[in-house]
Backbone as a chain_set.jsonl record, in Angstrom:
{"seq": "PDSAPEADPDGDGYSNLQEFVAGTGPKSAAEYFGVAIRASAAAQIVVSFPTVALGGAGYEQYTGRHYALEQTDAPGGPWSAVPGYTDILGTGQMVSYTETAPSAGCQYRAAVWLE", "coords": {"N": [[13.981, 20.453, 10.636], [11.977, 19.544, 8.872], [13.091, 17.368, 7.624], [13.237, 15.28, 9.391], [12.642, 11.854, 10.375], [10.024, 11.419, 11.403], [8.645, 13.633, 10.602], [6.224, 15.436, 8.602], [6.251, 17.05, 6.027], [4.602, 17.709, 3.817], [2.062, 17.485, 4.749], [0.289, 15.333, 4.341], [-0.415, 13.285, 6.009], [1.312, 11.15, 6.141], [4.437, 10.132, 7.343], [7.889, 11.18, 6.792], [9.491, 8.883, 6.905], [7.61, 6.829, 6.392], [6.906, 7.562, 3.786], [9.353, 7.235, 2.506], [9.679, 4.449, 2.642], [7.428, 3.673, 1.139], [8.045, 4.822, -1.283], [7.139, 7.26, -2.175], [6.663, 10.85, -2.691], [7.836, 12.953, -0.204], [7.355, 15.639, -0.092], [5.146, 16.264, -1.531], [1.833, 16.474, -1.389], [0.035, 15.292, -3.074], [1.099, 12.924, -3.79], [1.026, 9.818, -2.618], [0.786, 6.641, -0.883], [-1.844, 4.53, -1.529], [-4.885, 2.591, -1.333], [-7.296, 1.545, -3.604], [-10.745, 0.9, -3.667], [-13.449, -0.542, -5.232], [-16.788, -1.165, -6.372], [-17.873, -3.618, -8.63], [-19.855, -4.116, -11.633], [-20.89, -6.636, -11.42], [-21.48, -7.083, -8.784], [-19.185, -7.496, -7.357], [-16.163, -6.885, -5.473], [-13.459, -4.842, -6.225], [-10.157, -4.517, -5.476], [-7.377, -2.443, -5.558], [-3.978, -1.33, -6.033], [-1.112, 0.734, -6.709], [2.278, -0.228, -7.384], [5.684, 0.603, -6.571], [8.772, 0.617, -8.083], [11.933, -0.254, -6.692], [14.519, 2.089, -6.271], [16.938, 4.72, -6.778], [18.55, 7.352, -4.846], [19.622, 6.559, -1.565], [18.508, 4.068, -1.298], [20.298, 2.039, -1.605], [21.086, -0.097, 0.079], [19.023, -1.875, 0.013], [17.12, -4.551, -1.496], [14.666, -4.752, -2.677], [11.271, -3.47, -2.998], [8.449, -4.455, -1.344], [5.09, -5.789, -1.284], [1.898, -6.508, 0.258], [-1.423, -7.792, 0.518], [-4.105, -7.517, 2.74], [-6.974, -8.674, 4.642], [-10.026, -8.227, 6.554], [-12.94, -9.065, 8.464], [-13.896, -7.735, 10.556], [-14.096, -4.624, 12.288], [-11.009, -3.119, 12.771], [-9.611, -5.513, 12.813], [-9.061, -9.051, 13.546], [-6.421, -9.093, 11.092], [-5.891, -10.834, 8.046], [-3.827, -12.498, 5.652], [-4.359, -12.138, 2.153], [-4.659, -14.853, 0.143], [-2.106, -15.569, -2.191], [-1.343, -12.964, -2.449], [0.745, -12.156, -0.815], [3.493, -11.538, -0.856], [4.58, -9.429, -2.881], [6.681, -8.311, -5.319], [7.541, -5.043, -5.971], [7.39, -3.469, -9.067], [6.486, -1.355, -10.39], [4.048, -2.009, -11.31], [0.427, -2.319, -11.437], [-1.47, -3.671, -8.883], [-4.156, -5.85, -8.593], [-7.07, -7.15, -7.137], [-9.867, -9.232, -7.099], [-12.745, -9.681, -5.296], [-15.075, -12.077, -5.226], [-17.252, -12.849, -3.689], [-18.011, -10.893, -1.548], [-18.149, -10.175, 1.975], [-20.413, -8.415, 4.171], [-19.066, -6.723, 6.021], [-16.434, -6.615, 5.176], [-13.079, -5.538, 5.024], [-10.126, -4.028, 3.597], [-6.559, -3.775, 3.418], [-3.306, -2.627, 2.467], [0.094, -3.548, 2.734], [3.435, -2.317, 2.815], [6.913, -2.828, 2.434], [10.505, -2.71, 2.809], [13.178, -4.695, 1.631]], "CA": [[12.853, 19.688, 11.171], [11.197, 18.914, 7.799], [13.737, 16.146, 7.148], [13.201, 14.255, 10.431], [11.848, 10.695, 9.947], [8.623, 11.51, 11.81], [8.045, 14.857, 10.052], [5.285, 15.31, 7.477], [6.301, 18.393, 5.449], [3.529, 17.985, 2.856], [0.795, 17.458, 5.46], [-0.641, 14.326, 3.807], [-0.686, 12.264, 7.011], [2.344, 10.125, 6.092], [5.732, 10.664, 7.762], [8.991, 11.015, 5.838], [9.897, 7.482, 6.909], [6.586, 6.064, 5.672], [7.004, 7.892, 2.356], [10.584, 6.613, 2.025], [9.382, 3.029, 2.449], [6.453, 3.538, 0.052], [8.577, 5.349, -2.544], [6.364, 8.441, -2.566], [7.322, 12.126, -2.448], [7.501, 13.526, 1.091], [7.037, 17.067, -0.212], [4.019, 16.386, -2.44], [0.622, 15.896, -0.787], [-0.691, 14.542, -4.107], [1.803, 11.661, -4.011], [0.959, 9.001, -1.41], [0.425, 5.251, -1.118], [-3.234, 4.305, -1.17], [-5.595, 1.455, -1.888], [-8.597, 1.894, -4.173], [-11.731, -0.171, -3.576], [-14.655, -0.174, -5.98], [-17.73, -2.246, -6.659], [-18.039, -3.864, -10.062], [-21.242, -4.311, -12.059], [-21.301, -7.998, -11.056], [-21.555, -7.115, -7.315], [-17.894, -7.899, -6.828], [-15.321, -5.791, -5.003], [-12.137, -4.833, -6.837], [-9.187, -3.81, -4.644], [-6.168, -2.247, -6.356], [-2.988, -0.345, -5.595], [0.08, 0.75, -7.547], [3.561, -0.495, -6.743], [6.787, 1.464, -6.992], [10.028, -0.121, -8.155], [12.997, 0.27, -5.841], [15.585, 2.772, -7.0], [17.243, 6.081, -6.371], [19.47, 7.598, -3.735], [19.174, 6.156, -0.245], [17.968, 2.705, -1.302], [21.367, 1.136, -2.023], [21.203, -1.276, 0.942], [17.816, -2.691, -0.118], [17.042, -5.332, -2.734], [13.351, -4.638, -3.298], [10.108, -2.955, -2.277], [7.486, -5.556, -1.36], [3.715, -5.449, -0.934], [0.974, -7.581, 0.613], [-2.813, -7.384, 0.695], [-4.718, -8.169, 3.894], [-8.41, -8.431, 4.763], [-10.68, -8.553, 7.808], [-14.39, -8.898, 8.479], [-14.222, -7.02, 11.787], [-13.389, -3.347, 12.418], [-9.765, -3.196, 13.523], [-8.932, -6.793, 12.696], [-7.715, -9.395, 13.099], [-6.153, -9.061, 9.657], [-5.286, -12.045, 7.489], [-3.288, -12.319, 4.307], [-5.14, -12.609, 1.017], [-3.819, -15.847, -0.525], [-1.553, -15.174, -3.479], [-0.994, -11.542, -2.413], [1.483, -12.017, 0.438], [4.838, -10.977, -1.063], [4.601, -8.976, -4.266], [7.799, -7.418, -5.592], [7.114, -3.855, -6.707], [8.12, -3.145, -10.298], [5.741, -0.287, -11.035], [2.796, -2.576, -11.808], [-0.798, -2.15, -10.658], [-1.94, -4.92, -8.306], [-5.615, -5.847, -8.543], [-7.672, -8.352, -6.558], [-11.324, -9.205, -7.189], [-13.468, -10.508, -4.324], [-16.309, -12.448, -5.91], [-18.35, -13.007, -2.724], [-17.622, -10.091, -0.38], [-19.05, -10.122, 3.123], [-20.881, -7.052, 4.416], [-18.106, -5.904, 6.774], [-15.073, -6.875, 4.723], [-12.181, -4.397, 4.845], [-8.834, -4.392, 3.017], [-5.445, -2.851, 3.556], [-2.076, -3.103, 1.845], [1.319, -3.276, 3.466], [4.626, -2.152, 1.973], [8.143, -2.871, 3.208], [11.758, -2.805, 2.058], [14.095, -5.794, 2.0]], "C": [[12.025, 18.981, 10.09], [11.814, 17.614, 7.312], [13.769, 15.044, 8.203], [12.313, 13.099, 9.976], [10.36, 10.806, 10.272], [7.913, 12.752, 11.259], [7.148, 14.538, 8.861], [5.202, 16.669, 6.779], [5.194, 18.712, 4.445], [2.141, 17.884, 3.479], [-0.2, 16.425, 4.966], [-0.959, 13.205, 4.789], [0.315, 11.126, 7.032], [3.691, 10.757, 6.434], [6.768, 10.486, 6.653], [9.431, 9.555, 5.761], [8.894, 6.618, 6.16], [6.664, 6.329, 4.168], [8.269, 7.298, 1.742], [10.331, 5.14, 1.719], [8.447, 2.835, 1.256], [6.97, 4.031, -1.296], [7.803, 6.538, -3.065], [7.095, 9.712, -2.161], [6.91, 12.761, -1.127], [7.161, 15.018, 1.045], [5.892, 17.319, -1.184], [2.803, 15.693, -1.836], [-0.17, 15.066, -1.788], [-0.086, 13.166, -4.348], [1.835, 10.873, -2.698], [0.558, 7.582, -1.793], [-1.007, 5.036, -0.653], [-3.814, 3.111, -1.896], [-6.939, 1.938, -2.4], [-9.51, 0.677, -4.083], [-12.984, 0.294, -4.309], [-15.522, -1.403, -6.179], [-17.843, -2.385, -8.172], [-19.515, -4.075, -10.364], [-21.776, -5.674, -11.646], [-21.361, -8.18, -9.537], [-20.289, -7.693, -6.693], [-17.177, -6.664, -6.301], [-13.96, -5.932, -5.669], [-11.241, -3.938, -5.991], [-7.918, -3.662, -5.472], [-5.257, -1.211, -5.722], [-1.784, -0.412, -6.524], [1.312, 0.374, -6.733], [4.603, 0.472, -7.3], [8.049, 0.617, -6.982], [11.064, 0.545, -7.256], [14.048, 0.942, -6.707], [15.797, 4.165, -6.47], [18.17, 6.149, -5.176], [18.829, 7.194, -2.413], [18.685, 4.73, -0.16], [19.045, 1.651, -1.601], [21.455, -0.139, -1.187], [20.015, -2.233, 0.817], [17.799, -3.418, -1.462], [15.682, -5.23, -3.41], [12.324, -4.008, -2.381], [9.007, -3.998, -2.458], [6.129, -5.103, -0.828], [2.94, -6.708, -0.551], [-0.417, -6.988, 0.765], [-3.403, -8.199, 1.833], [-6.196, -7.82, 3.957], [-8.884, -8.796, 6.163], [-12.183, -8.368, 7.636], [-14.848, -8.11, 9.702], [-13.462, -5.697, 11.838], [-12.148, -3.499, 13.303], [-9.071, -4.538, 13.513], [-9.629, -7.88, 13.485], [-7.603, -9.449, 11.576], [-5.537, -10.386, 9.231], [-4.851, -11.768, 6.06], [-4.262, -12.842, 3.262], [-4.243, -13.601, 0.265], [-3.389, -15.382, -1.924], [-1.114, -13.716, -3.538], [-0.163, -11.238, -1.172], [2.876, -11.421, 0.283], [4.998, -10.635, -2.539], [5.76, -8.0, -4.433], [7.313, -6.25, -6.447], [8.0, -3.577, -7.902], [7.486, -1.964, -11.031], [4.398, -0.759, -11.561], [1.618, -2.194, -10.902], [-1.208, -3.535, -10.17], [-3.453, -4.817, -8.179], [-6.109, -7.193, -8.036], [-9.183, -8.199, -6.629], [-11.909, -10.19, -6.189], [-14.827, -10.804, -4.924], [-17.505, -12.598, -4.974], [-18.025, -12.218, -1.452], [-18.65, -10.165, 0.744], [-19.366, -8.654, 3.411], [-19.84, -6.174, 5.103], [-16.673, -6.05, 6.331], [-14.3, -5.582, 4.487], [-10.848, -4.909, 4.314], [-7.794, -3.337, 3.351], [-4.236, -3.486, 2.856], [-0.908, -2.714, 2.727], [2.451, -3.136, 2.465], [5.85, -2.157, 2.892], [9.344, -3.007, 2.276], [12.543, -4.005, 2.56], [15.444, -5.485, 1.441]], "O": [[11.433, 17.935, 10.355], [11.138, 16.826, 6.651], [14.288, 13.962, 7.929], [11.332, 13.324, 9.267], [9.523, 10.338, 9.5], [6.703, 12.899, 11.435], [7.299, 13.507, 8.205], [4.199, 17.37, 6.915], [4.879, 19.885, 4.243], [1.145, 18.167, 2.813], [-1.406, 16.6, 5.14], [-1.689, 12.274, 4.449], [0.193, 10.219, 7.855], [4.049, 11.797, 5.881], [6.551, 9.739, 5.698], [9.713, 9.047, 4.676], [9.289, 5.761, 5.37], [6.502, 5.408, 3.368], [8.258, 6.898, 0.578], [10.721, 4.643, 0.662], [8.655, 1.929, 0.45], [6.402, 3.699, -2.336], [7.805, 6.802, -4.267], [8.041, 9.662, -1.375], [5.734, 13.08, -0.947], [6.726, 15.587, 2.046], [5.682, 18.453, -1.615], [2.75, 14.464, -1.78], [-0.969, 14.219, -1.387], [-0.683, 12.334, -5.031], [2.579, 11.216, -1.78], [0.053, 7.346, -2.89], [-1.341, 5.33, 0.495], [-3.306, 2.678, -2.93], [-7.646, 2.664, -1.7], [-9.097, -0.442, -4.386], [-13.511, 1.375, -4.047], [-15.039, -2.535, -6.155], [-17.9, -1.392, -8.898], [-20.33, -4.197, -9.449], [-22.989, -5.853, -11.533], [-21.299, -9.309, -9.051], [-20.333, -8.307, -5.627], [-17.537, -5.536, -6.637], [-13.376, -7.016, -5.676], [-11.524, -2.754, -5.808], [-7.428, -4.643, -6.03], [-5.7, -0.336, -4.978], [-1.466, -1.472, -7.063], [1.374, 0.633, -5.531], [4.418, 1.073, -8.358], [8.358, -0.029, -5.981], [11.062, 1.765, -7.086], [14.423, 0.421, -7.757], [14.935, 4.725, -5.793], [18.524, 5.132, -4.579], [17.649, 7.452, -2.174], [18.464, 4.221, 0.939], [18.716, 0.486, -1.826], [21.866, -1.175, -1.709], [20.005, -3.289, 1.448], [18.391, -2.957, -2.438], [15.546, -5.58, -4.583], [12.473, -4.004, -1.16], [8.675, -4.376, -3.581], [6.033, -4.168, -0.034], [3.273, -7.817, -0.971], [-0.565, -5.814, 1.104], [-3.229, -9.416, 1.893], [-6.63, -6.809, 3.405], [-8.237, -9.569, 6.869], [-12.637, -7.613, 6.776], [-16.039, -7.847, 9.868], [-12.29, -5.653, 11.464], [-12.24, -3.952, 14.444], [-8.03, -4.691, 14.152], [-10.7, -7.641, 14.042], [-8.552, -9.799, 10.874], [-4.756, -10.984, 9.97], [-5.42, -10.93, 5.361], [-4.911, -13.867, 3.465], [-3.17, -13.219, -0.202], [-4.189, -14.88, -2.713], [-0.575, -13.271, -4.552], [-0.337, -10.193, -0.545], [3.39, -10.839, 1.239], [5.483, -11.44, -3.335], [5.81, -6.973, -3.757], [6.741, -6.451, -7.519], [9.218, -3.463, -7.768], [7.889, -1.617, -12.141], [3.68, 0.013, -12.195], [1.805, -1.8, -9.751], [-1.284, -4.473, -10.964], [-3.971, -3.804, -7.709], [-5.624, -8.244, -8.456], [-9.721, -7.156, -6.261], [-11.61, -11.383, -6.229], [-15.641, -9.9, -5.113], [-18.649, -12.486, -5.413], [-17.791, -12.81, -0.398], [-19.856, -10.212, 0.503], [-18.661, -7.759, 2.943], [-19.744, -4.986, 4.792], [-15.767, -5.639, 7.057], [-14.79, -4.657, 3.84], [-10.476, -6.06, 4.54], [-8.112, -2.163, 3.541], [-4.16, -4.702, 2.682], [-0.928, -1.673, 3.384], [2.436, -3.756, 1.401], [5.833, -1.575, 3.977], [9.207, -3.373, 1.108], [12.57, -4.294, 3.756], [16.38, -6.264, 1.622]]}, "num_chains": 1, "name": "protein.A"}
């Protein structure tokens, strides 16, 4: 049962399938895909997340792990792509975006998928 796609053996809230796509460890609650958001000294918002390069057993049919950053000004959406952050190939780099004029209700999320 711990190896089923919908199982969450580490109890971190992400299923085995979600962890497979994100490239994180399904048996380590400390290893998960997340977005960090912080305010800078200049009243800007900095949004960042790490990428994971594609590799290892089970990924042979895929050519890459891709990421996108989305934003909304309303709870629950609608979400729109952040220009220039729509299809980022994961190579292990940290992705960082600075919003210079954030609105009061602005929210961000990142998407990850395999191709």
